[in-house]
TIFINU-982304 format. One record per residue (C-alpha): residue number from 1; residue in one letter; z, y, x. Coordinates in Angstrom, 2 decimals. Layout:
N
<NUM; a; <Z; Y; X>>
...
END
This chain:
380
<1; m; <0.00; 0.00; 0.00>>
<2; n; <-1.30; 2.78; 2.19>>
<3; y; <-0.03; 5.47; -0.18>>
<4; m; <3.64; 4.49; 0.17>>
<5; m; <6.14; 5.81; 2.72>>
<6; p; <7.85; 3.15; 4.88>>
<7; h; <11.28; 4.44; 3.80>>
<8; s; <10.60; 3.82; 0.10>>
<9; p; <13.49; 2.12; -1.75>>
<10; k; <13.51; -1.66; -1.32>>
<11; e; <14.31; -2.11; -5.00>>
<12; t; <13.21; -0.25; -8.11>>
<13; i; <15.51; 2.64; -9.08>>
<14; k; <16.40; 2.65; -12.76>>
<15; l; <19.32; 4.55; -14.31>>
<16; i; <19.13; 3.63; -18.01>>
<17; d; <17.23; 1.25; -20.28>>
<18; n; <16.22; 3.65; -23.06>>
<19; g; <14.51; 6.98; -23.55>>
<20; i; <10.98; 8.24; -24.14>>
<21; l; <9.85; 6.84; -20.77>>
<22; k; <11.37; 3.39; -21.20>>
<23; g; <9.23; 0.81; -19.41>>
<24; k; <7.19; 3.41; -17.50>>
<25; k; <6.77; 3.00; -13.74>>
<26; f; <6.32; 5.97; -11.43>>
<27; l; <6.32; 7.19; -7.83>>
<28; v; <7.49; 10.47; -6.34>>
<29; k; <6.14; 12.50; -3.41>>
<30; d; <8.22; 12.53; -0.22>>
<31; m; <9.49; 16.02; -0.93>>
<32; c; <12.88; 15.84; -2.62>>
<33; d; <16.35; 14.29; -2.78>>
<34; v; <16.40; 10.65; -3.86>>
<35; k; <19.98; 9.38; -3.91>>
<36; g; <20.79; 7.30; -0.85>>
<37; l; <17.44; 7.92; 0.84>>
<38; k; <16.16; 10.22; 3.57>>
<39; c; <13.09; 12.45; 3.31>>
<40; s; <10.37; 13.07; 5.89>>
<41; c; <8.26; 15.85; 4.34>>
<42; g; <5.40; 13.96; 5.99>>
<43; n; <6.82; 14.16; 9.53>>
<44; p; <8.69; 11.33; 11.33>>
<45; d; <10.86; 13.67; 13.42>>
<46; f; <12.05; 15.42; 10.27>>
<47; y; <12.92; 12.02; 8.79>>
<48; n; <14.93; 11.04; 11.87>>
<49; k; <17.09; 14.16; 11.59>>
<50; c; <17.42; 14.13; 7.80>>
<51; l; <20.61; 12.88; 6.12>>
<52; p; <20.56; 10.55; 3.11>>
<53; a; <20.63; 12.44; -0.19>>
<54; k; <23.90; 12.46; -2.13>>
<55; d; <22.16; 12.67; -5.51>>
<56; f; <18.77; 12.95; -7.16>>
<57; a; <16.94; 16.27; -7.41>>
<58; p; <17.57; 17.56; -10.98>>
<59; f; <13.95; 17.25; -12.07>>
<60; l; <13.88; 13.65; -10.85>>
<61; k; <17.12; 12.78; -12.59>>
<62; k; <15.66; 14.11; -15.86>>
<63; i; <12.82; 11.63; -15.58>>
<64; l; <15.11; 8.74; -14.67>>
<65; l; <17.43; 9.55; -17.58>>
<66; e; <14.50; 9.02; -19.94>>
<67; g; <14.24; 5.38; -18.88>>
<68; a; <11.48; 5.51; -16.26>>
<69; s; <11.65; 3.30; -13.15>>
<70; l; <11.09; 4.81; -9.70>>
<71; n; <9.01; 2.36; -7.65>>
<72; g; <8.53; 4.23; -4.40>>
<73; i; <8.05; 7.36; -2.31>>
<74; t; <4.49; 8.53; -1.59>>
<75; i; <2.85; 9.89; 1.55>>
<76; c; <2.09; 13.60; 1.71>>
<77; d; <0.32; 15.93; 4.12>>
<78; e; <2.56; 17.01; 6.97>>
<79; f; <5.11; 19.58; 5.77>>
<80; f; <2.89; 19.94; 2.65>>
<81; y; <0.62; 22.30; 4.62>>
<82; s; <-2.85; 21.10; 3.57>>
<83; v; <-4.96; 20.34; 0.51>>
<84; i; <-7.06; 17.70; 2.30>>
<85; g; <-4.89; 14.58; 2.12>>
<86; e; <-4.67; 13.37; 5.73>>
<87; n; <-1.49; 12.58; 7.67>>
<88; k; <-1.83; 11.78; 11.39>>
<89; h; <1.59; 10.05; 11.44>>
<90; y; <1.64; 7.94; 8.30>>
<91; g; <-2.08; 7.52; 7.62>>
<92; t; <-4.59; 8.79; 5.08>>
<93; p; <-4.17; 7.38; 1.55>>
<94; i; <-7.29; 5.75; 0.13>>
<95; n; <-9.26; 7.33; -2.69>>
<96; n; <-10.64; 4.42; -4.68>>
<97; m; <-12.54; 6.78; -6.97>>
<98; a; <-14.56; 8.21; -4.08>>
<99; k; <-14.99; 5.56; -1.40>>
<100; g; <-14.78; 6.85; 2.16>>
<101; c; <-13.48; 10.21; 0.98>>
<102; v; <-10.07; 11.86; 1.16>>
<103; a; <-7.70; 11.81; -1.81>>
<104; g; <-6.82; 15.49; -1.45>>
<105; g; <-3.40; 16.88; -0.65>>
<106; s; <-0.75; 17.58; -0.10>>
<107; s; <0.30; 15.16; -2.88>>
<108; s; <-2.19; 12.65; -1.49>>
<109; g; <-0.19; 9.45; -1.90>>
<110; s; <0.79; 10.26; -5.47>>
<111; a; <-2.87; 10.63; -6.47>>
<112; s; <-4.10; 7.73; -4.34>>
<113; a; <-1.61; 5.32; -5.91>>
<114; l; <-3.09; 5.82; -9.36>>
<115; t; <-6.57; 4.96; -8.06>>
<116; q; <-5.28; 1.70; -6.61>>
<117; d; <-2.40; 0.34; -8.69>>
<118; n; <-1.07; 0.27; -12.23>>
<119; f; <1.61; 2.96; -12.29>>
<120; d; <2.04; 5.07; -15.42>>
<121; f; <2.42; 8.40; -13.64>>
<122; t; <3.28; 9.93; -10.29>>
<123; i; <5.02; 13.12; -9.23>>
<124; g; <3.81; 15.71; -6.75>>
<125; s; <4.30; 19.36; -5.94>>
<126; d; <1.80; 22.22; -6.07>>
<127; t; <2.04; 25.37; -3.98>>
<128; g; <-1.60; 26.16; -3.25>>
<129; g; <-3.35; 23.31; -5.05>>
<130; s; <-1.45; 20.20; -3.97>>
<131; v; <-1.60; 18.53; -7.39>>
<132; r; <-4.78; 20.07; -8.78>>
<133; v; <-6.97; 19.22; -5.78>>
<134; p; <-6.03; 15.52; -5.47>>
<135; a; <-6.18; 15.13; -9.25>>
<136; s; <-9.73; 16.49; -9.18>>
<137; f; <-10.82; 14.39; -6.19>>
<138; c; <-9.29; 11.19; -7.63>>
<139; g; <-10.38; 11.52; -11.26>>
<140; l; <-6.89; 12.09; -12.69>>
<141; i; <-5.12; 14.44; -15.07>>
<142; g; <-2.90; 16.83; -13.13>>
<143; i; <-0.84; 19.95; -13.75>>
<144; r; <0.50; 22.95; -11.94>>
<145; p; <3.05; 24.32; -14.47>>
<146; t; <4.04; 27.93; -14.97>>
<147; h; <6.02; 28.88; -11.89>>
<148; a; <9.81; 28.34; -12.18>>
<149; r; <9.66; 26.43; -15.49>>
<150; i; <10.78; 23.24; -13.73>>
<151; n; <13.91; 23.27; -11.57>>
<152; t; <13.04; 22.87; -7.87>>
<153; k; <16.63; 22.52; -6.68>>
<154; n; <16.93; 19.85; -3.95>>
<155; v; <13.17; 19.89; -3.48>>
<156; y; <12.26; 20.85; 0.08>>
<157; p; <10.76; 24.35; -0.16>>
<158; m; <7.54; 25.59; 1.33>>
<159; a; <6.78; 28.98; -0.24>>
<160; p; <9.31; 29.48; -3.06>>
<161; s; <7.37; 32.11; -4.99>>
<162; f; <4.52; 29.59; -5.35>>
<163; d; <6.23; 26.16; -5.28>>
<164; t; <6.06; 24.07; -8.47>>
<165; i; <6.65; 20.47; -9.53>>
<166; g; <3.57; 18.76; -10.98>>
<167; w; <2.49; 15.31; -12.07>>
<168; f; <-0.48; 12.98; -12.41>>
<169; s; <-1.55; 10.32; -14.89>>
<170; k; <-4.64; 8.55; -16.17>>
<171; d; <-3.25; 8.49; -19.72>>
<172; i; <-3.15; 11.66; -21.84>>
<173; e; <-0.18; 10.53; -23.94>>
<174; v; <1.90; 9.59; -20.90>>
<175; f; <0.90; 12.86; -19.25>>
<176; r; <1.97; 14.86; -22.31>>
<177; t; <5.25; 12.95; -22.61>>
<178; i; <6.28; 14.06; -19.12>>
<179; g; <5.76; 17.62; -20.30>>
<180; k; <8.10; 17.02; -23.25>>
<181; i; <10.90; 16.22; -20.80>>
<182; f; <10.59; 19.61; -19.12>>
<183; f; <9.31; 21.93; -21.87>>
<184; n; <10.76; 22.43; -25.35>>
<185; n; <8.31; 24.69; -27.18>>
<186; f; <5.84; 22.18; -28.65>>
<187; k; <4.69; 23.61; -32.00>>
<188; n; <1.27; 22.00; -32.53>>
<189; k; <-0.38; 25.31; -31.76>>
<190; k; <-4.16; 25.15; -31.54>>
<191; i; <-6.21; 26.82; -28.83>>
<192; k; <-8.39; 29.36; -30.64>>
<193; k; <-10.34; 31.05; -27.85>>
<194; i; <-11.78; 29.57; -24.68>>
<195; v; <-13.85; 31.47; -22.13>>
<196; i; <-15.74; 30.44; -19.02>>
<197; a; <-14.34; 31.94; -15.80>>
<198; n; <-17.82; 32.78; -14.57>>
<199; d; <-16.75; 34.32; -11.27>>
<200; l; <-15.09; 31.00; -10.36>>
<201; v; <-18.06; 28.95; -11.55>>
<202; e; <-20.24; 30.95; -9.16>>
<203; l; <-18.20; 29.55; -6.24>>
<204; v; <-19.12; 25.90; -6.85>>
<205; e; <-22.05; 23.94; -5.40>>
<206; n; <-25.25; 24.12; -7.46>>
<207; e; <-25.31; 20.48; -8.61>>
<208; l; <-21.74; 20.80; -9.85>>
<209; k; <-22.50; 24.13; -11.52>>
<210; i; <-25.27; 22.47; -13.53>>
<211; e; <-22.97; 19.57; -14.42>>
<212; f; <-20.33; 22.03; -15.65>>
<213; q; <-22.88; 24.00; -17.69>>
<214; n; <-24.12; 20.79; -19.32>>
<215; y; <-20.54; 19.81; -20.15>>
<216; c; <-19.85; 23.18; -21.80>>
<217; q; <-23.08; 23.06; -23.81>>
<218; s; <-22.37; 19.55; -25.09>>
<219; k; <-18.68; 20.16; -25.83>>
<220; f; <-18.69; 23.68; -27.25>>
<221; k; <-21.23; 25.56; -29.37>>
<222; s; <-21.01; 28.68; -27.27>>
<223; l; <-18.47; 30.25; -24.96>>
<224; d; <-18.18; 33.76; -23.61>>
<225; k; <-18.57; 34.08; -19.86>>
<226; v; <-16.03; 36.44; -18.32>>
<227; k; <-15.10; 37.74; -14.91>>
<228; i; <-11.39; 36.94; -14.71>>
<229; s; <-10.65; 39.23; -11.76>>
<230; k; <-12.10; 42.41; -10.31>>
<231; f; <-10.94; 41.30; -6.86>>
<232; e; <-12.99; 39.26; -4.41>>
<233; k; <-11.83; 35.64; -4.48>>
<234; s; <-11.65; 35.61; -0.69>>
<235; d; <-9.21; 38.56; -0.86>>
<236; i; <-7.06; 36.77; -3.44>>
<237; a; <-6.95; 33.66; -1.26>>
<238; n; <-6.19; 35.66; 1.87>>
<239; n; <-3.30; 37.50; 0.27>>
<240; f; <-2.01; 34.17; -1.04>>
<241; r; <-2.19; 32.88; 2.55>>
<242; i; <-0.19; 35.84; 3.87>>
<243; i; <2.58; 35.55; 1.26>>
<244; q; <2.76; 31.79; 1.69>>
<245; a; <2.95; 32.10; 5.48>>
<246; y; <5.64; 34.78; 5.41>>
<247; e; <7.78; 32.68; 3.08>>
<248; i; <7.30; 29.66; 5.35>>
<249; k; <8.85; 31.77; 8.14>>
<250; n; <12.10; 31.47; 6.18>>
<251; t; <11.80; 27.86; 4.98>>
<252; i; <10.10; 25.31; 7.27>>
<253; l; <9.40; 27.33; 10.43>>
<254; p; <13.03; 27.85; 11.60>>
<255; w; <13.58; 24.08; 11.60>>
<256; i; <10.34; 23.54; 13.54>>
<257; v; <11.21; 26.16; 16.15>>
<258; k; <14.69; 24.67; 16.63>>
<259; n; <13.74; 20.97; 16.66>>
<260; k; <10.24; 21.04; 18.18>>
<261; p; <8.87; 18.03; 16.26>>
<262; k; <5.57; 16.35; 17.09>>
<263; i; <3.01; 17.93; 14.74>>
<264; s; <-0.70; 17.23; 14.40>>
<265; s; <-2.98; 19.84; 15.97>>
<266; e; <-4.46; 21.08; 12.70>>
<267; i; <-1.07; 21.60; 11.07>>
<268; n; <0.42; 23.06; 14.25>>
<269; s; <-2.30; 25.71; 14.34>>
<270; r; <-1.27; 26.78; 10.88>>
<271; f; <2.34; 27.21; 11.96>>
<272; e; <1.15; 29.31; 14.89>>
<273; m; <-0.62; 31.53; 12.34>>
<274; v; <2.63; 31.74; 10.35>>
<275; k; <4.42; 33.21; 13.36>>
<276; s; <1.89; 36.04; 13.54>>
<277; i; <2.33; 37.34; 9.97>>
<278; t; <4.21; 40.66; 9.92>>
<279; k; <6.54; 42.16; 7.36>>
<280; d; <4.04; 44.96; 6.71>>
<281; e; <1.27; 42.43; 6.00>>
<282; y; <3.60; 40.63; 3.62>>
<283; y; <4.52; 43.86; 1.82>>
<284; l; <0.86; 44.81; 1.33>>
<285; a; <0.05; 41.30; 0.09>>
<286; c; <2.87; 41.52; -2.47>>
<287; q; <1.48; 44.85; -3.69>>
<288; f; <-1.94; 43.25; -3.98>>
<289; r; <-0.39; 40.41; -5.97>>
<290; k; <1.10; 42.84; -8.51>>
<291; e; <-2.25; 44.58; -8.99>>
<292; f; <-4.03; 41.23; -9.26>>
<293; i; <-1.63; 40.02; -11.98>>
<294; l; <-2.02; 43.24; -14.00>>
<295; d; <-5.81; 42.94; -13.87>>
<296; l; <-5.81; 39.23; -14.76>>
<297; d; <-3.41; 39.77; -17.67>>
<298; q; <-5.77; 42.37; -19.12>>
<299; r; <-8.80; 40.12; -18.77>>
<300; l; <-7.04; 36.93; -19.92>>
<301; p; <-4.31; 37.98; -22.37>>
<302; n; <-2.17; 35.56; -24.36>>
<303; d; <-4.06; 33.02; -26.49>>
<304; i; <-7.20; 33.16; -24.32>>
<305; y; <-7.75; 30.17; -22.04>>
<306; a; <-10.26; 30.03; -19.19>>
<307; i; <-12.12; 26.91; -18.08>>
<308; f; <-13.91; 26.23; -14.79>>
<309; p; <-14.42; 23.39; -12.28>>
<310; t; <-11.12; 22.75; -10.49>>
<311; v; <-12.71; 22.68; -7.03>>
<312; p; <-16.12; 23.75; -5.66>>
<313; f; <-17.20; 20.19; -4.73>>
<314; s; <-16.14; 16.56; -4.85>>
<315; a; <-13.90; 14.94; -2.25>>
<316; p; <-15.02; 15.40; 1.39>>
<317; k; <-15.47; 12.43; 3.70>>
<318; c; <-12.51; 11.23; 5.78>>
<319; e; <-12.19; 12.01; 9.49>>
<320; i; <-13.70; 15.49; 9.39>>
<321; d; <-13.15; 17.75; 12.42>>
<322; d; <-10.55; 20.52; 12.24>>
<323; n; <-13.08; 23.39; 12.10>>
<324; t; <-14.93; 21.86; 9.15>>
<325; l; <-11.62; 21.15; 7.41>>
<326; g; <-10.73; 24.81; 7.81>>
<327; e; <-13.91; 25.90; 6.07>>
<328; i; <-13.42; 23.36; 3.27>>
<329; r; <-9.86; 24.56; 2.75>>
<330; k; <-10.96; 28.21; 2.53>>
<331; k; <-13.50; 27.40; -0.18>>
<332; i; <-10.96; 25.39; -2.17>>
<333; m; <-8.27; 28.07; -1.88>>
<334; m; <-10.57; 30.71; -3.39>>
<335; m; <-10.38; 28.68; -6.60>>
<336; t; <-6.82; 27.34; -6.50>>
<337; s; <-5.02; 30.53; -5.45>>
<338; i; <-5.63; 32.16; -8.85>>
<339; a; <-2.90; 30.17; -10.64>>
<340; g; <-0.51; 30.44; -7.71>>
<341; m; <-0.82; 34.20; -7.35>>
<342; s; <-0.46; 34.73; -11.12>>
<343; s; <2.26; 32.07; -11.74>>
<344; r; <0.10; 30.67; -14.57>>
<345; p; <-0.17; 27.04; -15.70>>
<346; q; <-3.32; 25.10; -14.88>>
<347; v; <-4.25; 21.59; -16.01>>
<348; t; <-7.17; 19.64; -14.55>>
<349; l; <-8.98; 16.90; -16.49>>
<350; p; <-11.46; 14.35; -15.03>>
<351; k; <-14.66; 15.40; -16.79>>
<352; l; <-17.34; 16.04; -14.15>>
<353; k; <-19.24; 14.23; -11.42>>
<354; h; <-20.58; 15.59; -8.14>>
<355; k; <-22.44; 13.27; -5.74>>
<356; n; <-21.30; 10.44; -8.05>>
<357; n; <-17.64; 11.27; -7.39>>
<358; p; <-15.13; 12.83; -9.81>>
<359; v; <-14.40; 16.53; -10.17>>
<360; g; <-11.97; 18.02; -12.66>>
<361; i; <-12.34; 20.75; -15.25>>
<362; s; <-9.42; 23.16; -15.30>>
<363; i; <-7.76; 24.98; -18.17>>
<364; l; <-5.92; 28.14; -17.11>>
<365; g; <-3.47; 29.62; -19.60>>
<366; s; <-1.08; 32.53; -19.74>>
<367; r; <2.41; 32.11; -18.32>>
<368; n; <4.57; 29.76; -20.41>>
<369; t; <1.67; 28.31; -22.39>>
<370; d; <2.09; 24.91; -20.75>>
<371; e; <2.94; 23.26; -24.07>>
<372; v; <-0.16; 24.65; -25.78>>
<373; i; <-2.44; 23.25; -23.09>>
<374; l; <-0.69; 19.87; -23.19>>
<375; e; <-0.99; 19.71; -26.98>>
<376; n; <-4.74; 20.37; -26.88>>
<377; l; <-5.94; 18.10; -24.07>>
<378; e; <-8.11; 16.01; -26.40>>
<379; f; <-9.98; 19.18; -27.39>>
<380; f; <-11.57; 19.17; -23.94>>
END
């Protein structure tokens, strides 16, 4: 099982024998407290210095107290700092939906597991796309919730103003049921207006653009095409990068500087970039974020939902050189940074094909409309 961490529990963890998840089997990303176990955050040196957790992270305990059984801990990209899905220490999880291609990251193992084995759902985290990208690459349903709606206590932080807990499944009902554990505003509200985020569609490869257009024409009579932001997508992604990096200076970086762990070259180069980000750059990026949110809220007010391909292409091949990976990541981040910068919920559904491999369609809602999206998944 190349998606599983070697320090996964030897026996299934189950707290109770009833609840809305009774009989459901799941896995969790190597990112949080699991009682009695240590965490690696994708790095062996971190694991060696980590102490066993005294309890379960609150979000994880909620799931376990609904009767689900935890069957293992999944591999992730090193210190969660990639959307590609490779780990030089623990291996690259297989993507059975796109042979020879990466699963996407950083929640790579959680997505990979559902392409290989019969689990009901898996848990990941999403800061810059770490659930949405692997869900898209692996043909799964995935969610980045509204920021701060799910408790991230005892989850190892990366960039706290972006960090969220997300999940994957192949089954819509199971996927929605997980949402009912965390959200309590399900009112059978219908989605009345959907628009195409045309400025995001323009970022995708031509074959995929045509596939998306054909999907929209077959599924909906007609949809308005809108520009969801006046800002260049590269500027949005770059300001996301600056804020993320500056927050990492206060979360992961101090431990790395003190302990000097062995880190892969590609990830290490990103931490070197983190060191260079100044307070002034961070301040300007935060100002940009405020202006971006104001503009987006005017263009996509409450009760209007935008759809677009989740990523600009299907899963890249494994074993790509660092420079090419950097370019791939930049293109992906221009699409995934929208939800992170705006704190909005985004769900991706496996509806498209590119080069015969899966690509998701995303639904972006206003903040705290997670329940509405989850209630209307069949509509898409």
